[in-house]
C-alpha positions, 0 to 999 in steps of 0.5 A: 461224503466218502470215496466209496460205492454203496450197492444195495444187495437186498432189503437189509444189506448193502455192499460197500466198495472202497479203493486205493492205488499207489504209483511210483512207490516200491523197490524199482529203480525208477520209483520216487519213494523206495519202500518194501512191498509189504509196507506198500500194500499195508498202507494201501490196504489201510486207506481202503479199509478205513474208507470202508469202515468209516461208511459203517461196513464190516470188511469181507474181501480184499482184492489187489491189482499188482503191477509190481512184479509176480515175484512180490505177490507174497510180500503184498499179501503179508502187508494186507495180512498185517493190517487185518491182524491189527484190526482183529479181522480173521477169515478174509479172502485176499485175491487179485491179479498180477500183470506178468506179461509186461514189466513196468519201470515203476511200481504200481498197486491197486487195492479194493476192500469190500464190506457189508453194512446194514441198510438205512443204518445212518442216523441224523445228527446236527454238526453245530451240536457236535465237536470235531477233532483230528486223530493222528498227524498228516504225513506223506512220502518218506515222512510216513516211514520216519514218523510211525509214532505220529500215525493213527493206528488201525486199532485206534481207528477201529476203536473210534468206529465202535464208539456210540458217541462218535457220530462220524469218521472221515479218513484224511488223504492226499487232499488234506484236513481242510478238504475232508472238513468241508465234506462234513459241512457239505451244505456250506463253504467253510474257509481256512481262516474260520478253522483253528487247529494245531495241524497244517490244514492243507497238507497231504495226509498220504495213506490216511495217517490221520482221520476226522471224528465228529463226537458229542462234547461230553465224551471229549475227555474219554476220546482224549485219554484214548488217543493221547498225543494224537488228539487234535481238536478243531474249532470252527468260527462262524 
């Protein structure tokens, strides 16, 4: 259901490996979207860490593949540290490599987040007995920079991960809400005409500016109060 690799390491634990990459975004002349490199790394880290945590893992390491230039490494590290601070995570190693032999015309960055989780901690739930909502708005490109208040904060994402009544979480990326919704209903096809939501279901959510939550109906008011205007219910008609 998620873009992660889960690797058992012993009888009790598994490693969860999540990755993201960005190209043509940065401060080079040929970049399509101009943003400072700390912002680039922050949002790339955001995608990978949300995928990792959504799979039930606690992040333990971060690795970057830097094609933006050797001199920007400190800025890239600052962006990751910002994300870790928002999550309240300390003591994580940030490592990686920089392509310093050749200079690219456009910026490029790869991000890997590694986490640990207990094995066999998944529990069964029936989607037909649950409700679904989107937290945040789907944003992409310069919209991400200009609409910060519409982005689901990492601290809010962490809060949802910690709620027992939330049965599943899926970050929404470039393929949009409808694609991620289909991952929940992986045993049958859900068409767009069956789904009612105030948001554009097909629009890219870029660096996971929103996420799906599956929750028990009796706690909706609690979740609404926490998410405020970022809460968007989804209704599915069979």
